[in-house]
GULUMVO-937572 format. One line per 10 residues: for each residue x, y, z of C-alpha. Coordinates in Angstrom, 3 decimals. Layout:
GULUMVO-937572
X,Y,Z ~ ...;
end
This chain:
GULUMVO-937572
56.955,174.479,82.333 ~ 54.365,175.654,84.775 ~ 51.623,173.693,86.381 ~ 49.055,175.396,84.297 ~ 50.849,174.584,81.159 ~ 50.670,170.820,81.899 ~ 47.023,170.981,82.774 ~ 46.117,172.541,79.475 ~ 47.372,169.486,77.405 ~ 44.529,167.066,76.565;
44.544,163.818,78.331 ~ 44.626,160.580,76.094 ~ 42.535,157.702,77.166 ~ 43.269,154.186,75.807 ~ 40.204,151.952,75.582 ~ 40.503,148.300,76.391 ~ 38.643,145.926,74.048 ~ 35.567,144.460,75.529 ~ 35.604,140.797,76.154 ~ 33.388,138.724,73.766;
30.175,137.533,75.176 ~ 29.806,133.863,75.350 ~ 26.054,134.037,75.342 ~ 23.872,134.305,72.295 ~ 22.157,137.437,73.619 ~ 21.785,140.509,71.577 ~ 24.956,142.374,72.387 ~ 27.344,144.057,70.136 ~ 29.665,140.973,69.788 ~ 30.644,139.751,66.286;
29.139,136.438,64.852 ~ 31.461,133.850,63.183 ~ 31.138,133.665,59.418 ~ 28.602,130.944,58.424 ~ 28.738,130.822,54.568 ~ 31.891,128.670,54.239 ~ 30.423,126.052,56.599 ~ 27.233,125.809,54.574 ~ 29.208,125.321,51.403 ~ 31.205,122.516,53.056;
27.991,120.801,54.183 ~ 26.516,120.893,50.676 ~ 29.692,119.427,49.196 ~ 29.657,116.584,51.715 ~ 26.031,115.806,50.879 ~ 26.819,115.751,47.182 ~ 29.753,113.386,47.751 ~ 27.578,111.122,49.822 ~ 24.845,111.190,47.207 ~ 27.351,110.313,44.483;
28.712,107.422,46.536 ~ 25.188,106.167,47.255 ~ 24.274,106.420,43.586 ~ 27.386,104.463,42.639 ~ 26.634,101.748,45.180 ~ 23.035,101.524,43.964 ~ 24.200,101.298,40.354 ~ 26.672,98.570,41.289 ~ 23.934,96.627,43.069 ~ 21.671,96.941,40.031;
24.449,95.617,37.771 ~ 25.102,92.698,40.132 ~ 21.395,91.881,40.296 ~ 20.998,92.078,36.515 ~ 24.027,89.876,35.932 ~ 22.783,87.439,38.564 ~ 19.336,87.240,37.022 ~ 20.822,86.864,33.562 ~ 23.099,84.088,34.825 ~ 20.184,82.295,36.478;
18.090,82.545,33.316 ~ 20.979,81.266,31.204 ~ 21.640,78.400,33.618 ~ 17.954,77.515,33.715 ~ 17.753,77.451,29.914 ~ 20.854,75.279,29.648 ~ 19.491,72.832,32.207 ~ 16.119,72.630,30.447 ~ 17.827,71.812,27.134 ~ 19.963,69.147,28.778;
16.964,67.652,30.555 ~ 14.998,67.464,27.314 ~ 17.877,65.728,25.551 ~ 18.068,63.201,28.392 ~ 14.313,62.587,28.178 ~ 14.552,61.947,24.434 ~ 17.466,59.558,24.959 ~ 15.454,57.622,27.537 ~ 12.290,57.248,25.468 ~ 14.015,56.468,22.157;
16.257,53.871,23.822 ~ 13.173,52.227,25.324 ~ 11.472,52.265,21.916 ~ 14.459,50.706,20.134 ~ 15.368,48.102,22.747 ~ 12.192,47.167,24.584 ~ 9.836,47.431,21.610 ~ 11.768,47.239,18.329 ~ 14.278,44.552,19.207 ~ 11.655,42.542,21.075;
9.234,42.815,18.129 ~ 11.613,41.545,15.463 ~ 12.936,38.851,17.775 ~ 9.348,37.739,18.353 ~ 8.505,37.682,14.640 ~ 11.715,35.780,13.944 ~ 10.384,33.058,16.249 ~ 6.863,33.398,14.888 ~ 6.549,29.769,13.861 ~ 6.690,28.641,17.479;
4.195,31.232,18.685 ~ 1.288,30.378,16.381 ~ -1.870,32.345,17.083 ~ -0.308,33.671,20.311 ~ 1.854,35.871,18.103 ~ -0.875,38.494,17.733 ~ -1.340,38.749,21.512 ~ 2.356,39.308,22.078 ~ 2.670,41.876,19.289 ~ -0.296,43.761,20.760;
1.505,43.861,24.102 ~ 4.454,45.516,22.381 ~ 2.057,47.919,20.678 ~ 0.817,48.975,24.113 ~ 4.428,49.614,25.124 ~ 4.888,51.746,21.990 ~ 1.753,53.726,22.860 ~ 3.173,54.309,26.340 ~ 6.432,55.644,24.865 ~ 4.448,58.120,22.757;
2.385,59.155,25.798 ~ 5.549,59.754,27.833 ~ 6.978,61.945,25.086 ~ 3.818,64.044,24.932 ~ 4.265,64.881,28.613 ~ 7.851,66.111,28.243 ~ 8.763,69.597,29.480 ~ 9.758,71.005,26.093 ~ 11.937,74.166,25.870 ~ 10.880,76.607,23.167;
14.100,75.897,21.247 ~ 13.144,72.190,21.064 ~ 9.577,72.567,19.734 ~ 10.532,71.499,16.201 ~ 12.449,68.471,17.462 ~ 9.516,67.506,19.700 ~ 7.064,67.512,16.782 ~ 9.259,65.121,14.802 ~ 9.900,62.932,17.854 ~ 6.150,62.438,18.317;
5.830,61.591,14.617 ~ 8.598,58.992,15.011 ~ 6.940,57.293,17.974 ~ 3.463,57.454,16.434 ~ 4.762,55.738,13.274 ~ 6.068,52.872,15.390 ~ 2.870,52.396,17.381 ~ 0.735,52.566,14.224 ~ 2.893,50.009,12.407 ~ 2.593,47.572,15.304;
-1.171,48.051,15.480 ~ -1.682,47.295,11.787 ~ 0.687,44.330,11.750 ~ -0.942,42.772,14.824 ~ -4.346,43.064,13.171 ~ -3.152,41.102,10.112 ~ -1.267,38.304,11.869 ~ -4.151,35.850,12.392 ~ -5.114,36.067,8.711 ~ -1.497,35.805,7.590;
-1.134,32.543,9.498 ~ -4.120,31.116,7.628 ~ -4.213,29.936,4.044 ~ -5.307,30.938,0.575 ~ -5.533,34.367,-0.985 ~ -6.526,36.140,2.249 ~ -3.307,34.884,3.836 ~ -1.250,36.064,0.873 ~ -2.836,39.485,1.051 ~ -2.253,39.730,4.824;
1.418,38.829,4.477 ~ 1.821,41.482,1.777 ~ 0.173,44.075,4.033 ~ 2.473,43.157,6.918 ~ 5.509,43.637,4.677 ~ 4.089,46.968,3.484 ~ 3.437,48.180,7.030 ~ 7.089,47.607,7.867 ~ 7.525,50.921,6.030 ~ 6.243,52.645,9.179;
9.330,51.494,11.052 ~ 11.711,52.425,8.249 ~ 10.085,55.875,8.023 ~ 10.374,56.371,11.782 ~ 14.120,55.721,11.601 ~ 14.504,58.196,8.732 ~ 12.527,60.924,10.532 ~ 14.540,60.529,13.712 ~ 17.939,60.500,12.010 ~ 17.168,63.258,9.473;
15.141,65.600,11.691 ~ 14.957,64.834,15.422 ~ 18.660,64.336,16.145 ~ 19.849,67.269,13.960 ~ 17.263,69.656,15.465 ~ 18.305,68.727,18.998 ~ 21.949,69.284,18.102 ~ 21.158,72.655,16.524 ~ 19.294,73.854,19.623 ~ 22.147,72.769,21.901;
24.761,74.393,19.673 ~ 22.826,77.664,19.425 ~ 22.657,77.827,23.218 ~ 26.359,77.020,23.569 ~ 25.624,73.754,25.398 ~ 28.440,71.254,24.946 ~ 29.307,67.780,26.169 ~ 25.896,66.267,25.371 ~ 25.391,62.880,23.687 ~ 22.476,62.783,21.257;
20.993,59.291,21.037 ~ 20.971,57.323,17.795 ~ 17.928,55.259,16.878 ~ 17.251,52.193,14.755 ~ 13.921,50.421,15.125 ~ 13.900,48.526,11.814 ~ 16.004,45.398,12.217 ~ 16.561,44.618,8.542 ~ 15.129,45.947,5.278 ~ 14.545,42.297,4.293;
11.313,42.618,6.302 ~ 9.919,44.683,3.435 ~ 9.760,41.465,1.393 ~ 6.536,39.405,1.718 ~ 8.484,36.198,1.133 ~ 10.848,37.021,4.000 ~ 7.939,37.913,6.301 ~ 6.182,34.644,5.503 ~ 9.303,32.621,6.238 ~ 9.926,34.385,9.543;
6.437,34.328,11.042 ~ 5.765,30.721,10.043 ~ 3.120,31.610,7.476 ~ 2.609,29.341,4.523 ~ 5.255,30.186,1.940 ~ 2.464,30.029,-0.603 ~ 1.093,33.206,0.963 ~ 3.927,35.056,-0.662 ~ 4.619,32.941,-3.744 ~ 2.771,30.541,-6.011;
0.199,28.056,-4.644 ~ 1.660,24.843,-3.140 ~ 1.730,21.552,-4.985 ~ -1.425,19.416,-4.793 ~ -1.811,16.973,-1.904 ~ -1.129,17.114,1.811 ~ 1.747,19.131,3.265 ~ 3.270,19.328,6.708 ~ 5.200,17.724,9.520 ~ 4.571,16.343,12.975;
7.001,16.561,15.904 ~ 7.903,13.057,17.087 ~ 10.403,13.379,19.953 ~ 13.021,15.582,21.579 ~ 16.023,14.255,23.502 ~ 19.050,15.666,25.300 ~ 21.742,13.019,25.371 ~ 20.158,9.767,26.540 ~ 17.254,11.632,28.153 ~ 14.108,11.725,26.010;
11.993,14.643,27.155 ~ 8.385,14.125,28.189 ~ 5.877,16.908,27.449 ~ 4.619,19.144,30.267 ~ 3.389,18.749,32.958 ~ 6.020,16.006,33.378 ~ 9.225,17.466,34.861 ~ 12.467,16.503,33.121 ~ 15.962,16.861,34.600 ~ 18.912,17.749,32.398;
22.510,18.599,33.423 ~ 23.280,22.289,32.735 ~ 26.480,22.434,30.685 ~ 27.788,24.566,27.869 ~ 27.223,21.744,25.383 ~ 23.496,21.070,25.766 ~ 22.239,19.760,22.403 ~ 18.654,18.935,21.540 ~ 18.096,15.990,19.204 ~ 14.798,16.666,17.415;
12.943,13.980,15.472 ~ 9.951,14.837,13.278 ~ 8.125,13.306,10.360 ~ 6.974,14.514,6.975 ~ 3.295,13.591,7.187 ~ 2.315,14.926,3.768 ~ 2.273,13.724,0.205 ~ 5.102,15.989,-0.940 ~ 8.785,16.451,-0.282 ~ 9.502,19.680,1.546;
12.517,21.986,1.322 ~ 14.209,24.282,3.849 ~ 12.303,23.171,6.937 ~ 13.245,25.260,9.961 ~ 13.345,23.768,13.470 ~ 13.627,26.048,16.530 ~ 14.430,25.381,20.207 ~ 13.792,28.033,22.860 ~ 14.656,27.872,26.555 ~ 12.757,30.380,28.718;
13.575,31.123,32.367 ~ 13.400,34.236,34.544 ~ 12.090,36.459,31.775 ~ 14.981,35.566,29.430 ~ 14.981,33.340,26.365 ~ 17.799,31.409,24.710 ~ 16.945,30.494,21.115 ~ 18.699,28.182,18.679 ~ 17.548,26.956,15.275 ~ 18.591,24.888,12.283;
17.170,24.370,8.811 ~ 16.747,20.910,7.323 ~ 17.432,21.148,3.604 ~ 14.822,18.563,2.605 ~ 12.366,16.064,4.080 ~ 10.844,13.163,2.148 ~ 7.123,12.534,2.018 ~ 6.097,10.027,4.706 ~ 9.615,9.745,6.150 ~ 11.208,10.799,9.469;
13.800,13.538,9.720 ~ 16.299,14.327,12.467 ~ 18.342,17.363,13.421 ~ 20.753,18.181,16.262 ~ 20.435,21.735,17.607 ~ 23.148,22.908,20.059 ~ 21.856,25.506,22.502 ~ 25.102,27.444,22.172 ~ 25.327,28.560,25.814 ~ 24.866,27.199,29.292;
21.198,27.241,30.308 ~ 20.270,28.763,33.679 ~ 20.172,26.377,36.619 ~ 16.621,25.757,37.745 ~ 13.257,25.298,36.079 ~ 12.858,26.327,32.438 ~ 10.230,25.950,29.754 ~ 11.628,24.428,26.584 ~ 9.638,25.013,23.396 ~ 10.441,23.029,20.235;
8.760,23.921,16.944 ~ 8.889,22.791,13.334 ~ 8.009,25.695,11.051 ~ 4.896,25.375,8.895 ~ 5.497,24.764,5.192 ~ 3.537,25.810,2.130 ~ 0.098,24.301,2.043 ~ 0.241,22.961,5.581 ~ -3.170,23.117,7.193 ~ -2.679,21.181,10.427;
-0.076,22.848,12.616 ~ -1.042,21.918,16.182 ~ 1.326,18.920,16.082 ~ 4.307,21.002,14.940 ~ 5.334,22.138,18.397 ~ 5.619,20.958,21.991 ~ 6.504,22.431,25.378 ~ 8.626,20.705,27.996 ~ 9.303,21.526,31.657 ~ 13.001,21.039,32.328;
15.015,21.475,35.515 ~ 18.633,22.146,34.559 ~ 20.947,20.912,37.310 ~ 24.618,21.214,38.122;
end
């Protein structure tokens, strides 16, 4: 092959690839694909949004459940608190008013005209119980029970008011006294009705509200204001309050009636009326020997004699009934106190109950100041 032959063959030139520019200038370099990256970014945002939405939903559920739990707890506590308030006021009404009232009337013969004052004091306490109840925080579920509770307490206050108003007349004589005693017995119905309303309506309605709310473990108070249905009898009322028995039955026999207290002794110690101070040993066998006289023209039957020892706001009472006293003659009765009196100064009241037709009663009773010693 000649030189010319070689020179006629075309020469091949191999191009080297240009290096990529690192700059962002406008050259001919290729750009990386961007579409897949954008799709990845949108997917990440969606995932994050879904997670955020889930967290928000979870927080809403927690908040709703928390609020619902708080509301439920608040309702349960309000129902429990109302039940406790009712227990407090009805216990006060039964114990501090009802029991005190019937105990006072049972000792009515030794109270005389002071009986009305003391009953009115209990009426004020009954009014206070009703006022307290009106200021209760009453849940909506307890509205029906509250209405009947107020009716119960109002019955009791009203009964006391009417009975107190009739007491002075009942302790008198004649037809007005008989009428007053009958009204007192009739007004005892207020107390019986209050017990029925509480037991038939108040307590069941409270229980229903607690049960409906799923509240358990609560004690619903019982209530009994009326001591004994015997108080519905005029004859029983007259005998208890020291009214003339004729106020409830037939007129007494003609002539004078009544007794006078003569003396009271404990052992060999004859008590002297106040303000003289007497000293008596305090034992469990203190017995009062009471002497009194039938100062009328008629024999008397079932004469009740009562001894009361008062000290520190407490009273110990003992009584006995003498089957019969003879006109113009003395009668005696021993009355054991039944328990050890408190050491210290006490007021001892001794009373002979008024009998039918008795007009003079200021000599039926006497007070003594006694220091009981060890």
